[in-house]
N, C-alpha and C positions, 0 to 999 in steps of 0.2 A: 504494500499499499504506500501511496505517495500523498502527503498531506500538505496543504497550503495553511499557514497560520497568518492571519492578518490581525495584528494586535499592536496598539501603540505602547502598551506597558511592556517594555522589552524584558524586564525581568520575569514577568508572567509568560510572555511568549518563549524565553528560553527554557523555563520550567516544563512548559508543555512539550517542547521539542526534545528535551532530554528523556522525559517519560515515554514518549513515542519511540525514541532510539532504543530504549531499554526493551521494547516490544518488537524490535526488528523494523520499524516503521520510518521512512525517510521524511524529514520535514524541511520545507522552505519557508522563510520568515519574510513578512513585509510589515512595516511599522506606519504606514499610512494608507488611506483608502485608495488614492489614485494607483499607487504602486501595486497594492493588492489586487485592484481590478485588472490591471494590465496582466499580471501574473495569472490571474485566474483565467482570462481569456486566451492567454498565449501559451500556458503550460498544459501538460497531461496529468492532471491531479485526479485522485480517486474521491477525495472529499476535501472540503474547505472549512476552517474554523474561522470565523469572521466576528469581530467585536462590533458592538452597535456604534459606540462613540470613538470616532477615528478622525484625525486631521485630513482634509481634503475631501474625502467622500465618507459618508457614514455607512454602517452596515446594510441598512435597507436599500440604500441607493446602489451599493454593489450587487446585492441580491437581484435588484430589478434589472440592471444592466446585463447581469450574466444570463437572467431568463429571456431577456429581449434578444439576446444573441443566440439562443436556442442551444445553450451549452448544457449537456446532461450532467451538471456538476452537483453533487449533494452538498448543502450548505448547513453548518451547525452555527447558530448565532449565539454569542456570548454576550451578556449585558448584566448591568446592576438593576436593570428595570424589571420588577417582578409583578407589576400590575397585569391584570387580565387583558386589558386594552392594549397594552404594550406588547404582549405576546401575540395577540391577534394581528397587530400591525406587523410585527416582524414575520410571522408566518404568511401573511397576505403579501408581503413584498417578494416572497420567493424562497424564504429560508425553509428548510426541511425539518429542522429541529431547533430547540430553544433551551439554553442552559443558563441559569441565573447564578450570577457570582454572589458570594464565594461558593466554590463547587469543589468536590472531591475528584482528584485526577482519575481514580478508579471509575467513577461515573462517566467522566469525559471519554475515557478509553472505551468503555461499553457502548456509548451512544455512538461513537465513530465506527465500531465494529458493526453495529446494528445498521447504520446508513450505508455502509459498504455492502453489507449483504442485501439490503433493499434494492440498491441499484445493480448488483452484480447478478443480473438474471440474463445476461447474454451468454451465447454458445462460446466455446473456448476460442474460437477465432473471431469473436466480436460481431459475427454477421447476423445473429438472430436474437430476438427477445422472445421469451416464453412466459406465459402465465396460464397455468391450467392446460386446457387443450387449445390454447391460442398461441399461434406462432407468427412472428412478424420477421421477415427477411429484409434487413436493412440495406442490402446490396441489391437485390432484385426488386426490392419495392414490392413485395407481395405479401399477403396476410392470408393465413389459413385457420380455420376452426376444425380441429382434427385434419382430415385430408381435403376439406371443402375449401376451395379459394373463395375469397370474399373481396369484391371490388369496393375501394373506398376513394372519396374525393380527397383532395389535399388536406383540407381542414379536418375530415374525419380521420385521416391518417395521423396527423399531428395530435389530435385528442386521444386516439387509442394508444400512439406511442408513450404519451405521458402517463396515462393509466397503467399501461404495462410497466413501465419503469417504476412504478409505485404500486405494484402489484400487492393486493390484500391491504393496503393502507388507505384509510378514508382521506379524501381531499375535499377542501371547501370549494364551492363555486368560485370564490375570489381567486384561489390558487389556480385552478383550472383556467379561468379567464385570463389571469396575468401570464400564464405560460402560453396559451394558444392564441390569443387575440390582443396581445399587448401592443402589437405594432399596428393595429387597425384602429384609427381615431374614431371611426364611426361605429364600431362594434358596441353592443350593450350587453349587460350581465346575462340577460335572458337568453342569449345566444347558447349559453352553456347547456340550459335545459333543452333547447331545440335540437341541438346536435347530439346530445346524449340520447334523445328519442331516435334520431336518425340511426346512430350507431347501434342502439339495441335492436332495432328493427332488423338491421342487415345481419347482426351477429346471431340472432335467433332464427330468422327465416332462412338463412344460407344453408344452415346445417340441421335444422329441425330440433335444436336443443334448448335448454332453459337459458333464461336471461343471465350472462355472467356479470352484469353490472347491477351492483346493490345500491339502493338510495338509503343513505345514512341520515336519518332524521336530525334536523337541526344542524347538519354539517354540509353535506353534499353527496358525493358519490364514491364507490369503491369498486375495483374490478376484482373479482373474487377467482381464486385459483382452483377451487374445488367444483 
């Protein structure tokens, strides 16, 4: 695993990097938001640890920029902000997880491992994503449910790819919208529900199988693997 740490507290960043090194994990450090964003967009990282309060760009701004660039980079947000509204803002900006300072290094390591597993659903050659009986070939741009091919529009493809990269994880409508429609200034949040219904119809009718997309009440949607 290769981890990017974007943290302006150099002592804390070094502490995290040393803990990762003991686990056999490589870590690169950035101490301001702009440098962190450039490294996130230009480097091949498995996961990023991003502080909320940073000089240059803050953590949420980095998350939004990474998502708009369509980079499938898991991001763990670090912050002293523990209020519910702050957590919601951080997650809605594109962060995958949230850890409030002060924290135990053991918990940080466990969360990084979980994020890595969540995104590590590709085939060994990186050509295919899998979630249950769904397969997405990223090179041939083909989707199958079982052995049945499914034709998708570009937006449906991007929506399904995001769901598959977060297999079995509930995603809010805002998270989905920010990932799939962030570059479309005319899009509205209701597009999430509309395209989920399109996708459900194709995934069910193509193979005659149960709906693999679960509505999570009060949250949004989840693609289930069973």
